[in-house]
MARBA-3410 file (N, C-alpha, C, O; in Angstrom, 1 decimal):
228
75.5,13.4,-12.9,75.3,13.9,-14.2,76.4,13.5,-15.1,77.6,13.6,-14.7 ~ 76.1,13.1,-16.4,77.2,12.7,-17.3,77.7,13.8,-18.1,78.9,13.8,-18.4 ~ 76.9,14.8,-18.5,77.4,15.9,-19.3,77.9,17.1,-18.6,77.4,17.4,-17.5 ~ 78.8,17.7,-19.2,79.4,18.9,-18.6,78.4,20.1,-18.7,77.8,20.3,-19.7 ~ 78.1,20.7,-17.5,77.2,21.9,-17.5,78.1,23.2,-17.6,78.9,23.4,-16.7
77.9,24.0,-18.6,78.7,25.2,-18.8,77.8,26.3,-18.2,76.7,26.6,-18.6 ~ 78.5,27.1,-17.3,77.7,28.2,-16.6,78.5,29.5,-16.7,79.7,29.5,-16.9 ~ 77.8,30.6,-16.6,78.3,31.9,-16.5,77.8,32.6,-15.3,76.7,32.2,-14.8 ~ 78.5,33.5,-14.8,78.1,34.3,-13.5,78.1,35.8,-13.8,79.1,36.3,-14.4 ~ 77.0,36.4,-13.5,76.9,37.9,-13.6,76.6,38.5,-12.3,75.5,38.3,-11.8
77.6,39.3,-11.7,77.4,39.9,-10.5,78.4,41.1,-10.4,79.5,40.9,-10.7 ~ 77.9,42.2,-9.9,78.8,43.4,-9.9,79.8,43.4,-8.7,80.6,44.3,-8.5 ~ 79.7,42.3,-7.8,80.7,42.2,-6.8,81.8,41.2,-7.3,81.6,40.0,-7.3 ~ 82.9,41.8,-7.7,84.0,41.0,-8.3,84.5,39.9,-7.4,84.8,38.8,-7.8 ~ 84.6,40.2,-6.1,85.2,39.2,-5.1,84.2,38.0,-5.0,84.7,36.9,-4.9
82.9,38.3,-5.1,81.9,37.3,-5.0,82.0,36.4,-6.2,81.9,35.1,-6.1 ~ 82.2,37.0,-7.4,82.3,36.2,-8.6,83.5,35.3,-8.6,83.5,34.2,-9.0 ~ 84.6,35.9,-8.1,85.9,35.1,-8.1,85.7,34.0,-7.1,86.2,32.9,-7.3 ~ 85.0,34.2,-6.0,84.8,33.1,-5.0,84.0,32.0,-5.6,84.3,30.8,-5.4 ~ 82.9,32.4,-6.3,82.1,31.3,-6.9,82.8,30.5,-7.9,82.7,29.3,-8.0
83.6,31.2,-8.8,84.4,30.6,-9.8,85.3,29.6,-9.2,85.5,28.5,-9.7 ~ 86.0,30.0,-8.1,86.9,29.1,-7.4,86.1,27.9,-6.8,86.6,26.7,-6.8 ~ 84.9,28.1,-6.3,84.1,27.1,-5.7,83.8,26.0,-6.7,83.8,24.8,-6.4 ~ 83.4,26.5,-7.9,83.0,25.5,-8.9,84.2,24.8,-9.6,84.0,23.9,-10.4 ~ 85.4,25.3,-9.4,86.6,24.8,-10.1,86.8,23.3,-9.7,87.5,22.6,-10.4
86.3,22.9,-8.5,86.5,21.6,-8.0,85.4,20.6,-8.4,85.4,19.4,-8.1 ~ 84.4,21.1,-9.2,83.3,20.3,-9.6,83.6,19.8,-11.0,83.7,20.5,-11.9 ~ 83.6,18.5,-11.1,83.9,17.8,-12.4,82.9,18.1,-13.5,83.2,18.2,-14.7 ~ 81.6,18.2,-13.1,80.6,18.3,-14.1,80.1,19.7,-14.3,79.1,20.0,-15.1 ~ 80.7,20.7,-13.7,80.4,22.1,-13.9,81.6,22.9,-14.3,82.6,22.8,-13.6
81.4,23.7,-15.3,82.5,24.5,-15.8,82.1,26.0,-16.0,81.1,26.2,-16.7 ~ 82.8,26.9,-15.4,82.5,28.3,-15.5,83.2,28.8,-16.8,84.4,28.8,-16.9 ~ 82.4,29.1,-17.9,83.0,29.4,-19.2,83.4,30.9,-19.2,84.5,31.2,-19.8 ~ 82.7,31.8,-18.6,83.1,33.2,-18.4,82.2,33.9,-17.4,81.1,33.4,-17.1 ~ 82.8,35.0,-16.9,82.0,35.7,-15.9,82.0,37.2,-16.3,82.7,37.6,-17.2
81.1,38.0,-15.6,81.0,39.4,-15.9,80.6,40.1,-14.6,79.8,39.6,-13.8 ~ 81.0,41.4,-14.5,80.5,42.2,-13.3,79.6,43.3,-13.8,79.3,44.2,-13.1 ~ 79.1,43.1,-15.1,78.2,44.1,-15.6,77.3,43.5,-16.7,77.7,42.7,-17.5 ~ 76.0,43.8,-16.6,75.0,43.2,-17.5,75.3,43.4,-19.0,75.2,42.5,-19.8 ~ 75.6,44.6,-19.3,75.8,45.0,-20.7,77.1,44.3,-21.2,77.1,43.7,-22.3
78.1,44.3,-20.4,79.3,43.6,-20.7,79.1,42.1,-21.0,79.6,41.5,-21.9 ~ 78.2,41.5,-20.1,77.8,40.1,-20.3,77.1,39.8,-21.6,77.5,38.9,-22.3 ~ 76.2,40.7,-22.0,75.5,40.6,-23.3,76.4,40.7,-24.4,76.3,40.0,-25.4 ~ 77.4,41.6,-24.4,78.4,41.8,-25.4,79.2,40.5,-25.6,79.5,40.1,-26.7 ~ 79.6,40.0,-24.4,80.5,38.8,-24.4,79.7,37.6,-25.0,80.2,36.8,-25.7
78.4,37.5,-24.6,77.6,36.4,-25.1,77.4,36.4,-26.6,77.3,35.4,-27.2 ~ 77.3,37.6,-27.1,77.1,37.8,-28.6,78.2,37.3,-29.4,78.0,36.9,-30.6 ~ 79.4,37.2,-28.8,80.6,36.8,-29.6,81.1,35.4,-29.1,82.2,35.0,-29.6 ~ 80.4,34.8,-28.2,80.9,33.5,-27.7,80.6,32.4,-28.6,79.5,32.3,-29.2 ~ 81.6,31.5,-28.8,81.4,30.4,-29.7,80.4,29.4,-29.1,80.2,29.4,-27.9
80.0,28.5,-30.0,79.0,27.4,-29.5,79.6,26.6,-28.4,79.0,26.1,-27.5 ~ 80.9,26.3,-28.5,81.6,25.4,-27.6,81.7,26.0,-26.2,81.7,25.3,-25.2 ~ 81.7,27.4,-26.1,81.8,28.0,-24.8,80.6,28.7,-24.4,80.5,29.5,-23.4 ~ 79.5,28.5,-25.1,78.2,29.2,-24.8,77.6,28.5,-23.5,77.5,27.3,-23.5 ~ 77.3,29.3,-22.5,76.7,28.7,-21.3,75.4,28.0,-21.5,74.5,28.5,-22.2
75.2,27.0,-20.7,73.8,26.3,-20.6,73.0,27.1,-19.6,71.8,27.2,-19.7 ~ 73.7,27.6,-18.5,73.0,28.2,-17.4,73.8,29.5,-17.0,75.0,29.5,-17.1 ~ 73.0,30.5,-16.7,73.7,31.8,-16.2,73.2,32.1,-14.8,71.9,32.1,-14.6 ~ 74.1,32.4,-13.9,73.7,32.8,-12.5,73.7,34.3,-12.5,74.7,34.9,-12.8 ~ 72.6,34.9,-12.1,72.4,36.4,-12.2,72.0,37.0,-10.9,71.2,36.5,-10.2
72.7,38.1,-10.5,72.3,38.8,-9.3,71.2,39.8,-9.7,71.1,40.2,-10.9 ~ 70.4,40.3,-8.8,69.4,41.3,-9.1,69.9,42.7,-9.0,69.7,43.5,-9.9 ~ 70.5,43.0,-7.8,70.9,44.4,-7.5,72.3,44.7,-8.1,73.3,44.5,-7.5 ~ 72.3,45.1,-9.4,73.5,45.5,-10.1,73.3,46.8,-10.7,72.2,47.3,-10.9 ~ 74.4,47.5,-11.0,74.4,48.7,-11.8,75.4,48.7,-12.9,76.5,48.0,-12.8
75.2,49.3,-14.0,74.0,50.2,-14.3,72.8,49.4,-14.8,71.7,49.9,-14.7 ~ 73.0,48.1,-15.2,71.9,47.3,-15.6,71.5,46.3,-14.5,72.4,45.5,-14.1 ~ 70.3,46.4,-14.0,70.0,45.5,-12.9,69.6,44.1,-13.4,69.4,43.9,-14.6 ~ 69.4,43.2,-12.5,69.1,41.8,-12.9,67.7,41.6,-13.6,67.6,40.8,-14.5 ~ 66.7,42.4,-13.3,65.4,42.4,-13.9,65.6,42.7,-15.4,65.1,42.0,-16.3
66.3,43.8,-15.7,66.5,44.2,-17.1,67.3,43.2,-17.9,67.0,42.9,-19.0 ~ 68.3,42.6,-17.2,69.2,41.6,-17.9,68.4,40.4,-18.2,68.5,39.9,-19.3 ~ 67.6,39.9,-17.3,66.8,38.7,-17.5,65.8,38.9,-18.7,65.6,38.0,-19.5 ~ 65.1,40.1,-18.7,64.2,40.3,-19.8,64.9,40.3,-21.2,64.4,39.7,-22.1 ~ 66.1,40.9,-21.2,66.8,40.9,-22.5,67.3,39.5,-22.9,67.3,39.1,-24.0
67.8,38.8,-21.9,68.2,37.4,-22.1,67.1,36.5,-22.6,67.3,35.7,-23.6 ~ 65.9,36.6,-22.0,64.8,35.8,-22.4,64.3,36.1,-23.8,63.8,35.3,-24.5 ~ 64.4,37.4,-24.1,64.0,37.8,-25.5,65.0,37.3,-26.5,64.5,36.9,-27.6 ~ 66.3,37.4,-26.3,67.3,37.1,-27.3,67.7,35.6,-27.2,68.1,35.0,-28.3 ~ 67.8,35.1,-26.0,68.2,33.7,-25.9,67.2,32.9,-25.0,67.5,32.6,-23.9
66.1,32.6,-25.6,65.0,32.0,-24.8,65.3,30.6,-24.2,64.7,30.2,-23.3 ~ 66.3,29.9,-24.8,66.7,28.6,-24.3,67.7,28.6,-23.2,68.0,27.6,-22.5 ~ 68.3,29.8,-23.0,69.3,29.9,-21.9,68.6,29.9,-20.5,67.7,30.7,-20.3 ~ 69.0,29.0,-19.7,68.4,28.8,-18.4,69.0,29.8,-17.4,70.2,30.0,-17.4 ~ 68.2,30.4,-16.6,68.6,31.5,-15.7,68.3,31.1,-14.2,67.2,30.8,-13.9
69.4,31.2,-13.4,69.2,31.0,-11.9,69.5,32.4,-11.3,70.6,32.9,-11.5 ~ 68.6,32.8,-10.5,68.8,34.1,-9.8,69.4,33.7,-8.4,68.9,32.9,-7.7 ~ 70.6,34.3,-8.2,71.3,34.1,-6.9,71.4,35.5,-6.3,72.3,36.3,-6.6 ~ 70.5,35.7,-5.3,70.4,37.1,-4.7,70.1,37.1,-3.2,69.5,36.1,-2.7 ~ 70.4,38.1,-2.6,70.1,38.3,-1.2,68.7,38.8,-1.0,68.1,38.8,0.1
68.1,39.3,-2.1,66.7,39.8,-2.1,65.7,38.6,-2.3,65.0,38.5,-3.4 ~ 65.6,37.8,-1.3,64.8,36.6,-1.4,63.4,36.9,-0.8,63.1,36.6,0.3 ~ 62.5,37.6,-1.6,61.2,38.0,-1.1,60.2,37.6,-2.1,60.5,37.3,-3.3 ~ 58.9,37.4,-1.6,57.9,36.8,-2.5,57.6,37.7,-3.7,57.3,37.1,-4.8 ~ 57.6,39.0,-3.6,57.3,39.8,-4.8,58.4,39.7,-5.8,58.1,39.8,-7.0
59.6,39.6,-5.4,60.7,39.4,-6.3,60.7,38.1,-7.0,60.8,38.0,-8.2 ~ 60.4,37.0,-6.2,60.3,35.7,-6.7,59.2,35.6,-7.7,59.3,35.1,-8.8 ~ 58.0,36.2,-7.4,56.9,36.2,-8.3,57.2,36.8,-9.6,56.8,36.3,-10.7 ~ 57.8,38.0,-9.6,58.1,38.7,-10.8,59.1,38.0,-11.6,59.0,37.9,-12.9 ~ 60.2,37.4,-11.0,61.2,36.7,-11.8,60.7,35.4,-12.4,61.1,35.0,-13.5
59.8,34.7,-11.7,59.2,33.5,-12.2,58.3,33.9,-13.5,58.3,33.1,-14.4 ~ 57.6,35.0,-13.4,56.9,35.5,-14.5,57.8,35.7,-15.7,57.4,35.4,-16.9 ~ 59.0,36.1,-15.5,59.9,36.4,-16.6,60.5,35.1,-17.1,61.1,35.1,-18.2 ~ 60.4,34.0,-16.4,60.8,32.7,-16.9,62.1,32.2,-16.4,62.8,31.4,-17.1 ~ 62.5,32.5,-15.2,63.7,32.0,-14.6,63.5,30.5,-14.2,62.4,30.1,-14.1
64.6,29.8,-14.0,64.6,28.4,-13.7,64.7,28.1,-12.2,64.3,27.1,-11.7 ~ 65.3,29.0,-11.5,65.4,28.8,-10.0,65.8,30.2,-9.4,66.3,31.1,-10.0 ~ 65.5,30.3,-8.1,65.8,31.5,-7.3,66.3,31.0,-6.0,65.6,30.4,-5.2 ~ 67.6,31.3,-5.7,68.2,30.8,-4.4,68.9,32.0,-3.8,69.5,32.8,-4.4 ~ 68.9,32.0,-2.4,69.6,33.1,-1.7,71.1,33.0,-1.8,71.7,31.9,-2.0
71.7,34.1,-1.7,73.2,34.2,-1.8,73.9,33.5,-0.7,75.1,33.1,-0.8 ~ 73.2,33.3,0.5,73.9,32.6,1.6,73.6,31.1,1.6,73.8,30.4,2.6 ~ 73.2,30.6,0.4,73.1,29.1,0.3,74.4,28.4,0.4,75.5,29.0,0.1 ~ 74.3,27.1,0.7,75.6,26.3,0.8,76.0,25.9,-0.6,75.3,25.9,-1.6 ~ 77.2,25.4,-0.7,77.8,24.9,-2.0,76.9,23.7,-2.4,76.6,23.6,-3.6
76.5,22.9,-1.5,75.7,21.7,-1.8,74.4,22.1,-2.5,74.0,21.5,-3.5 ~ 73.8,23.2,-2.0,72.5,23.7,-2.6,72.8,24.2,-4.0,72.0,24.0,-4.9 ~ 73.8,25.0,-4.1,74.2,25.6,-5.4,74.4,24.5,-6.5,73.8,24.6,-7.6 ~ 75.2,23.5,-6.1,75.4,22.4,-7.1,74.2,21.7,-7.4,73.9,21.3,-8.6 ~ 73.4,21.4,-6.4,72.1,20.6,-6.6,71.2,21.4,-7.5,70.5,20.9,-8.4
71.1,22.8,-7.3,70.3,23.6,-8.1,70.7,23.6,-9.6,69.9,23.4,-10.4 ~ 72.0,23.7,-9.8,72.5,23.7,-11.2,72.2,22.4,-11.8,71.8,22.4,-13.0 ~ 72.5,21.3,-11.1,72.2,20.0,-11.7,70.7,19.8,-12.0,70.4,19.2,-13.1 ~ 69.9,20.2,-11.1,68.4,20.0,-11.4,68.0,20.9,-12.5,67.2,20.4,-13.4 ~ 68.4,22.1,-12.6,68.0,23.0,-13.7,68.6,22.5,-15.0,67.9,22.5,-16.1
69.8,21.9,-15.0,70.3,21.3,-16.2,69.5,20.1,-16.7,69.3,20.0,-17.9 ~ 69.1,19.3,-15.8,68.4,18.1,-16.1,66.9,18.3,-16.4,66.3,17.7,-17.3 ~ 66.3,19.1,-15.6,64.8,19.2,-15.6,64.3,20.6,-15.9,63.1,20.8,-16.1 ~ 65.2,21.6,-16.0,64.7,22.9,-16.4,64.3,23.8,-15.3,64.1,25.0,-15.5 ~ 64.2,23.2,-14.0,63.7,24.0,-12.9,64.2,23.4,-11.6,64.4,22.2,-11.5
64.4,24.3,-10.6,64.6,23.8,-9.2,63.7,24.7,-8.3,63.8,25.9,-8.3 ~ 62.8,24.1,-7.6,61.8,24.8,-6.9,61.6,24.2,-5.5,61.2,23.1,-5.3 ~ 62.0,25.1,-4.5,61.9,24.6,-3.1,60.5,24.7,-2.5,59.7,25.4,-3.1 ~ 60.3,24.1,-1.5,58.9,24.2,-0.8,58.8,25.6,-0.3,57.6,26.1,-0.3 ~ 59.8,26.2,0.1,59.7,27.6,0.6,59.3,28.5,-0.6,58.5,29.4,-0.4
59.9,28.3,-1.8,59.5,29.0,-3.0,58.0,28.9,-3.2,57.3,29.8,-3.5 ~ 57.5,27.6,-3.1,56.1,27.3,-3.3,55.2,28.1,-2.4,54.2,28.7,-2.8 ~ 55.6,28.2,-1.1,54.8,28.9,-0.1,54.8,30.4,-0.4,53.8,31.1,-0.3 ~ 56.0,30.9,-0.8,56.1,32.4,-1.1,55.4,32.7,-2.3,54.8,33.8,-2.4 ~ 55.4,31.9,-3.3,54.7,32.1,-4.6,53.2,32.1,-4.4,52.5,33.0,-4.9
52.7,31.2,-3.6,51.3,31.1,-3.3,50.9,32.4,-2.5,49.8,33.0,-2.8 ~ 51.7,32.9,-1.6,51.4,34.1,-0.9,51.4,35.3,-1.8,50.6,36.2,-1.7 ~ 52.4,35.3,-2.7,52.5,36.4,-3.7,51.2,36.4,-4.6,50.6,37.5,-4.8 ~ 50.7,35.3,-5.0,49.5,35.2,-5.9,48.3,35.6,-5.1,47.4,36.3,-5.6 ~ 48.2,35.2,-3.9,47.0,35.6,-3.0,47.0,37.1,-2.7,45.9,37.6,-2.4
48.1,37.7,-2.7,48.1,39.1,-2.4,47.9,40.0,-3.6,47.6,41.2,-3.5 ~ 47.9,39.4,-4.8,47.7,40.2,-6.0,46.2,40.5,-6.3,45.4,39.8,-5.8 ~ 45.9,41.6,-7.0,44.5,41.9,-7.4,44.0,41.0,-8.4,44.7,40.0,-8.8 ~ 42.8,41.2,-8.9,42.2,40.3,-9.9,43.1,40.3,-11.2,43.7,41.3,-11.6 ~ 43.1,39.1,-11.8,43.8,38.9,-13.0,45.3,39.2,-12.9,45.9,40.0,-13.7
46.0,38.7,-11.9,47.4,39.0,-11.7,48.2,38.1,-12.6,47.7,37.1,-13.2 ~ 49.5,38.3,-12.6,50.4,37.4,-13.3,50.4,36.1,-12.4,50.3,36.2,-11.2 ~ 50.5,35.0,-13.1,50.5,33.7,-12.4,49.2,33.6,-11.6,49.3,33.3,-10.4 ~ 48.1,33.9,-12.2,46.8,34.1,-11.4,46.2,32.7,-11.1,46.7,31.7,-11.3 ~ 45.0,32.8,-10.5,44.3,31.7,-9.9,43.9,30.6,-10.9,43.6,30.9,-12.1
43.8,29.4,-10.4,43.5,28.2,-11.2,42.1,28.3,-11.8,42.0,27.7,-12.9 ~ 41.2,29.0,-11.2,39.8,29.0,-11.8,39.8,29.6,-13.2,38.8,29.4,-13.9 ~ 40.8,30.3,-13.6,40.8,30.9,-14.9,41.1,29.9,-16.0,40.8,30.2,-17.2 ~ 41.6,28.8,-15.7,41.9,27.7,-16.7,40.7,26.8,-16.8,40.0,26.4,-15.9 ~ 40.4,26.4,-18.1,39.3,25.5,-18.3,39.8,24.1,-18.0,41.0,23.8,-17.8
38.9,23.1,-18.0,39.2,21.7,-17.7,40.2,21.2,-18.7,41.1,20.5,-18.4 ~ 40.0,21.5,-19.9,40.8,21.1,-21.0,42.2,21.7,-20.9,43.2,21.0,-21.1 ~ 42.3,22.9,-20.5,43.6,23.6,-20.3,44.4,23.0,-19.2,45.6,22.8,-19.2 ~ 43.7,22.6,-18.1,44.3,22.0,-17.0,44.8,20.6,-17.4,45.9,20.2,-17.0 ~ 44.1,19.9,-18.2,44.5,18.6,-18.7,45.7,18.7,-19.5,46.7,17.9,-19.4
45.8,19.7,-20.4,46.9,20.0,-21.2,48.1,20.3,-20.4,49.2,19.9,-20.6 ~ 47.9,21.2,-19.4,49.0,21.6,-18.5,49.6,20.5,-17.8,50.8,20.4,-17.6 ~ 48.8,19.6,-17.3,49.3,18.4,-16.5,50.2,17.6,-17.4,51.3,17.1,-17.0 ~ 49.9,17.4,-18.7,50.7,16.6,-19.6,52.0,17.4,-20.0,53.0,16.7,-20.1 ~ 51.9,18.7,-20.1,53.1,19.5,-20.3,54.1,19.3,-19.2,55.3,19.2,-19.4
53.6,19.3,-18.0,54.4,19.1,-16.8,55.1,17.8,-16.7,56.1,17.6,-16.0 ~ 54.5,16.8,-17.4,55.1,15.5,-17.5,56.2,15.4,-18.6,56.7,14.3,-19.0 ~ 56.6,16.6,-19.1,57.6,16.7,-20.1,57.3,16.1,-21.4,58.1,15.6,-22.2 ~ 56.0,16.1,-21.8,55.5,15.6,-23.0,55.5,16.7,-24.1,55.1,17.9,-23.7 ~ 55.9,16.4,-25.3,55.9,17.4,-26.4,54.4,17.7,-26.8,53.5,17.0,-26.4
54.3,18.8,-27.6,53.0,19.1,-28.1,52.4,18.0,-28.9,51.2,17.7,-28.8 ~ 53.2,17.3,-29.7,52.7,16.2,-30.5,52.3,15.0,-29.6,51.2,14.4,-29.8 ~ 53.0,14.7,-28.5,52.7,13.7,-27.6,51.4,14.0,-26.8,50.6,13.1,-26.6 ~ 51.2,15.2,-26.5,50.0,15.7,-25.8,48.8,15.5,-26.7,47.7,15.0,-26.4 ~ 49.0,15.9,-28.0,48.0,15.8,-29.0,47.5,14.3,-29.2,46.4,14.0,-29.3
48.5,13.5,-29.3,48.2,12.0,-29.5,47.4,11.5,-28.3,46.5,10.7,-28.4 ~ 47.8,11.9,-27.1,47.2,11.5,-25.8,45.7,11.9,-25.8,44.9,11.1,-25.3 ~ 45.5,13.1,-26.2,44.1,13.7,-26.1,43.3,13.6,-27.4,42.2,14.0,-27.5 ~ 43.9,12.9,-28.4,43.2,12.7,-29.7,42.8,14.1,-30.3,41.7,14.3,-30.8 ~ 43.8,15.0,-30.3,43.6,16.3,-30.8,44.8,16.6,-31.8,45.8,15.8,-31.8
44.7,17.7,-32.6,45.8,18.0,-33.5,46.9,18.7,-32.7,46.6,19.3,-31.7 ~ 48.1,18.7,-33.3,49.2,19.4,-32.7,48.9,20.9,-32.6,49.3,21.6,-31.6 ~ 48.3,21.4,-33.7,48.0,22.9,-33.7,47.0,23.3,-32.6,47.1,24.3,-32.0 ~ 46.0,22.4,-32.3,45.1,22.7,-31.2,45.8,22.7,-29.9,45.5,23.6,-29.1 ~ 46.8,21.8,-29.6,47.5,21.8,-28.4,48.4,23.1,-28.3,48.5,23.7,-27.2
49.0,23.5,-29.4,49.8,24.7,-29.4,48.9,25.9,-29.0,49.4,26.8,-28.3 ~ 47.7,25.9,-29.5,46.7,27.0,-29.2,46.4,27.0,-27.7,46.4,28.0,-27.1 ~ 46.1,25.8,-27.2,45.8,25.6,-25.7,47.0,26.1,-24.9,46.9,26.9,-23.9 ~ 48.2,25.7,-25.3,49.4,26.1,-24.6,49.6,27.6,-24.5,49.9,28.2,-23.5 ~ 49.4,28.3,-25.7,49.5,29.7,-25.7,48.5,30.4,-24.9,48.8,31.4,-24.3
47.3,29.9,-24.9,46.2,30.5,-24.1,46.5,30.4,-22.6,46.3,31.3,-21.8 ~ 47.1,29.3,-22.2,47.5,29.1,-20.8,48.6,30.1,-20.4,48.5,30.7,-19.4 ~ 49.6,30.2,-21.3,50.6,31.2,-21.0,50.0,32.6,-20.9,50.4,33.4,-20.0 ~ 49.1,33.0,-21.8,48.5,34.3,-21.7,47.7,34.5,-20.5,47.8,35.6,-19.9 ~ 47.0,33.5,-20.1,46.1,33.6,-18.9,46.9,33.8,-17.6,46.5,34.6,-16.7
48.0,33.0,-17.4,48.7,33.0,-16.2,49.9,34.0,-16.2,50.5,34.3,-15.1 ~ 50.2,34.6,-17.3,51.2,35.6,-17.4,52.6,35.0,-17.4,53.6,35.7,-17.1 ~ 52.8,33.7,-17.8,54.1,33.1,-17.8,54.7,33.3,-19.2,54.0,33.6,-20.2 ~ 56.0,33.1,-19.2,56.8,33.4,-20.5,57.1,32.1,-21.2,57.3,32.0,-22.4 ~ 57.2,31.0,-20.5,57.7,29.7,-21.1,57.2,28.5,-20.3,56.4,28.6,-19.3
57.8,27.3,-20.7,57.4,26.1,-20.0,57.7,26.1,-18.5,57.0,25.5,-17.7 ~ 58.9,26.7,-18.2,59.3,26.7,-16.8,58.2,27.4,-16.0,57.8,27.0,-14.9 ~ 57.7,28.5,-16.5,56.6,29.2,-15.8,55.3,28.4,-15.7,54.7,28.5,-14.6 ~ 55.0,27.6,-16.7,53.9,26.7,-16.6,54.0,25.7,-15.5,53.1,25.4,-14.8 ~ 55.2,25.1,-15.5,55.5,24.1,-14.5,55.4,24.6,-13.1,54.7,24.0,-12.2
56.0,25.8,-12.8,56.0,26.4,-11.5,54.5,26.8,-11.1,54.1,26.6,-10.0 ~ 53.8,27.3,-12.1,52.4,27.7,-11.8,51.6,26.4,-11.4,50.8,26.5,-10.4 ~ 51.8,25.3,-12.1,51.1,24.1,-11.9,51.4,23.5,-10.5,50.6,23.0,-9.8 ~ 52.7,23.6,-10.1,53.2,23.2,-8.8,52.6,24.0,-7.7,52.1,23.5,-6.7 ~ 52.6,25.3,-7.9,52.1,26.3,-6.9,50.6,26.1,-6.6,50.2,26.2,-5.5
49.9,25.7,-7.7,48.4,25.5,-7.6,48.0,24.1,-7.4,46.9,23.7,-7.4 ~ 49.1,23.3,-7.1,48.8,21.8,-6.8,48.1,21.1,-8.0,47.4,20.2,-7.7 ~ 48.3,21.6,-9.2,47.9,20.9,-10.4,48.8,19.7,-10.7,48.4,18.7,-11.2 ~ 50.1,20.0,-10.4,51.1,19.0,-10.6,51.9,18.8,-9.3,52.3,19.8,-8.7 ~ 52.2,17.6,-8.9,52.9,17.4,-7.7,54.4,17.9,-7.8,54.9,17.9,-8.8
54.9,18.3,-6.6,56.3,18.8,-6.6,57.2,17.6,-6.6,57.3,16.9,-5.5 ~ 57.9,17.3,-7.7,58.8,16.1,-7.7,59.9,16.2,-6.7,60.4,17.3,-6.4 ~ 60.3,15.1,-6.1,61.3,15.2,-5.0,62.7,15.7,-5.5,63.4,16.3,-4.7 ~ 63.0,15.5,-6.8,64.3,16.0,-7.3,64.3,17.5,-7.5,65.3,18.1,-7.8 ~ 63.1,18.2,-7.3,63.1,19.6,-7.5,63.1,20.4,-6.2,63.1,21.7,-6.3
63.2,19.8,-5.1,63.2,20.6,-3.9,64.1,20.0,-2.8,64.5,18.9,-2.8 ~ 64.4,20.9,-1.9,65.2,20.5,-0.7,64.2,20.7,0.5,63.4,21.6,0.5 ~ 64.3,19.9,1.5,63.4,19.9,2.6,63.9,20.8,3.7,63.3,21.0,4.7
END
């Protein structure tokens, strides 16, 4: 990676935060701009952070007090929709992954991951917006199959042929205008299709669309997005 990736860490275990900060201090392309042991404290700090020190990616724990990771992610996605979020948690379960993906996170990795996996995840999220392992794919499919009718990130049959066509092009990182040109439609029509897809599957953003498409085998899982 050529560009410096600025990250923040939010976890109520101070020793864990210090350890991660030390771990990343030897990485030339990753810089920890600031850390926090409290969600509200992190939001307050983010609100006054200059553009030069504003993080590209934030690593968030789920089980925190008084504000847990679910609440923090919802607030961050509402106020800072372009901020990429990686969940780093010991609660690596299909229902948690499914819910966090619905909220629009970019990756979900266990706390016992290796440094190599952490760095690879950050680099992939920075470059491509998402890091998605084969285990994540299996757990997400299991999560969706266990849900009742019309669940979040629900089944492929709910999408029309045109919506699937649009979704495939979105997954190829094409803009609304590029998709419109490809399908000989107006940009406004593509925007409408995109919004309907988001509404149908319960996703919040493009990351959710990509993960949904991968999970349902609409779009192949690129090699750079997973570890074997």
